[in-house]
N, C-alpha and C positions, 0 to 999 in steps of 0.2 A: 504493500500500500504506500502511496506517496506520503512523504513526510510533510506535515503542515508547520509553517513557521510558528514559533512561540508568540503568543499575543504580547504586544508591546503596551506598556502603561501609557495612559493618556493623562497628561498633567494639566490641571486647570487652576487658574488663580481664583481664590475665594476670599472675598472681603467681608468681614464680620462687622456690623455696625452696633455700637453700644446703644442700648435702649433701657429706659427706666419707666416707672409708672408716671403718668402725666403730672401729678403734683410734685414730683421730684425732678422733672425736666430741667428746672433752673440750675440744678447742681452741675449738669453738663456744661451749660453756657458759662457758668462761673469758673469751673475748673479749667476751661480752655483759654482763659485770659489771665495772664500773670498779675493782673490788678490785685488779686487776692493776696499775693505774696507780701505786699507791704501795707496791708490793711488788717489790723489786729482782729477786728470783729469777724472778718472773713476767715482768718486762720483759726479762730476759736470755733467757728461753725464746722470746719472740716475735722478739727480735733474731736469735737463732740460727736460727730457722726462716726468717727473711728472708734470711739469709746462705746457707743450704743451697739454698733454692728460687730465689734470684735475684729475689725480688719486691722491691717498693719501698714496702711499707706503712708502714715506719718507726714513727711514733708513732700509727698507726691500726690496731692489730691486729685490730679488729673486721672489717676488710676482708680479713684474711688468708685465712680459710676460703673465701671466695668467689673468691679469686684463684688457688687451687690447682687445677691440672689433674691428671690421673691420674699422669703421670710425676713431678710434684713431690711428690705424696703418697707415692709409692713411695720417693722419695729420703729423705723424713722417716722412713718406716718402716724403712728400711735403714741408718739412722744410730743406732747403739746409744746414743751419748751424748745425743742429742736425746730419745729415748724414755725414757731414765732420768730426764732433767730434767723431762719432761712428767709422769711418774708422781709425782715428788717435789713438783712444784708443785700437782698436783691433790689429793694427799694433804693438804697444808697447807690448800688452799682448802676442801676438803670438811669438814675438821675444824672450821674456823671457821664455815662455813655451818651445821653441825650443832648449834652452840651455841644454845640457846634464849635469846631476848632477855629481859632482866631489868628490873624496875622499871616504873613507870607509863608508859603510852604517851604520848609527847610529839609534838604536831603543830608542826612548825617552819616558820614562814613567812619567806621572804626574797625580795627582788626579783632577787638575783643569787647565783650559786654558781660558784666557781672550783674545779673538780675535775679537769678534763681539758682541755688546751689547745684541741683542735679543737671542743669544746663551748663556744663563745664566748658564754656568757650571763653575763659578769661584766665589771666595769670596773676594780675596784681593791680597796681594803682590805676593804670589806664582803663582797665575793665570796670573798676569801681566808679571812676569818673563818668565813663560812657553810660553805664547802667543808671547812675543817679540822674544824669541829664534826661534820659528817656522817662524815668519815673516823674521827675519834676515837670517836664512838658505835659505828661499825661494829667497830672494833678492840676495844672494851670490851664488845661484845655488849649495848649498850643497846637501848632500845625506842623507836624514833623513826620517824616518817613526815614527809617534807618536801614543801613546796609552793612552786612557783616559776612562772615564765612562760618559754615558748619564744620567743625573739626571732629571727625568721627572718633579720634582718640584723645580728645580734649587737650589739655596741656600735659600735666602728669601729676600723679600723687606720690607722696614720699613715704618711704618705709626704711626703718633701720635694720641692717643686717645683724646677725649674731656678733659680728666684730665691731659693731657700732658705726658702720659706714652708712652714708645716705644712699638709698637705692631709689631710682626714678622708675615708676611703673606706669604703663599706659592706663588711661581712664576711658574705656570704650563707651561711646554713646550709641543708643539705639533710638532712632527717630520715632519709632512706633511706641516707645515707652516714655515719650516726652510730649509736652503740649505744643506740638508742631503740626502744621497743616501744609500738605504739598501744594505748591502754587501751580494752577492749571491754566492752560491756554484756552482760547476760544472754542477749540474742538473737544474740550473736556479731558484731554490728556496732559501729562506733566509738561509744563512750559520749559523749553530748552533754549538757552542762549548759546551762541558760539563766539569764539574769540580766536583770531588768527595767531598761531604759534609757528615757529620755524618748521616748515615742511608739513604742517598738519593744521587741523582745526581742533581747538579745545572745546568740549561741550560741558555744560553745567545746568543743573536744575536749581530750584530754589524752594525754601521752606519759609512759611510765615509764622511769626510769633506775635501774639497780640499782647501789648503792654498798655492796658487801659485803652485809650483812643489812639495810641501810636502803633504803627505797623513796623515790625523789624523783619527784614528779609535776609535770610542766610543762604548764601550760595554754596553749592555742593557739587564736587566733580565726580562723585561716585555714581555714574550713569553708564548704561551698557555701551554707549557710543564711544567711550574713551578707552584707550589702552590701559593696561594695568598700571603703568607708570603715571599716566595722567590722572587716573582715578585717585591716586594717592596724594595729589597736590593738597587737598584739604584734609589730610589725615590728622595733622598735629599742628597746634598753635606754636609759632616760633620754632620751627625745626632747625637743627644744626646745619643742614645743607643749605648753603647760601643760594644755590640755584633754585631750590624749591621755594625759599623765602621770596626771591624775585618773582617767581611764577605766581605766588600768592598775592603779591602786591599788584601785579598786572591784573589778576582776576578780580581783586577787590575794587581797584580803581576803574579800569576800563570795563570789566564785566559788570560792575555795579551800575555804571551809566547805561550800559546796554540793557540791563534788566529793567531799569526804570523806563526806558524807551519802549521796551516790549510790553510793559504794563500800562502804557499811555499815561504815565505819571510825569508831570512837567513841573519840577521844583522851581521856586523863585530864587533860592539861595542854596549853594552847595558848601557844606562844612566838612573839611577834611581834618580828621583828628590825627595830628602829627603827620609824618611823611609816609605812612604806610599805604595810603590810598592816593599818593601824588599823581599816579597815572590817570586819575579821573580828569585832571586838567587837560591832558593830551586828547582824551576821548571827547571831551567837551569841544575842543578846538576842531576835531574831526567832524563832530555833529554840525557845528556852525558852518564849517566849510561846505559840507554836503548840502545844507539848507540854503546857503547863499548860491551855490552852483545851481540848485533846483530853481530858485527864484530867477536867476539870470537867464537860464535856459528857457523858462516859461515866457519871460518877457521877450526874448529874442524870437521865439516861435510865433508869438502873437503880433 
């Protein structure tokens, strides 16, 4: 009898959406915006939910909605103090989100942001400064959009060896375990920007972090279109390899401008934090030259 080929597995991508009972839906909205991280009443809300449900999300409340089973949700609904606290927090949150941003739109570029401890895209003082700027702008209802990079291995965490030596260990980030939203294009697929590199095109996607009313976009080179080497460009903050550092600065500056253009965001002011995003100036010049060329060409044809 003829031999039949062994059946081959068929792989399909399955996306699971988090859902909770209608009265607890505000928990998802609140957990996805880092506004909660610097408002004590919001932190108390999540800590109380953790206590009631026996979960261990601690400082990662964005994981709380997905950790709740039906019985846990019922316990929350049947705790009047919790529901009162939830209503109070959401009233404050929605009041702040309803305030229209004022002033010129500022595009803020920085290689690191310290906003939330599990989102380890910071090393020190510059990250603290950048994170505090974003929180302050959110509190004052300013008009800002921020650009950074998503480092999949963070900066590093320190550990002492048995000999008392300092050991640097990677701090791996998993986007699906963080309050990050993939930025999509008009066709509903992940938005991809491209940047000319020697002999090739560098591709990158972006992730959105909501910080009150401020949008922080983090550029990420771990996409299928890139080679293994290019995918590693955004692996670590401040890598020792000077060539990778230069590639990161090109991506932050020029790539950041291209991302804003792809999102149809037109800032009035561009703020470059230190020299890490200095290439943004060159890309702005490129933009203006292309725009001027288009205007002159149109005038000549008419």
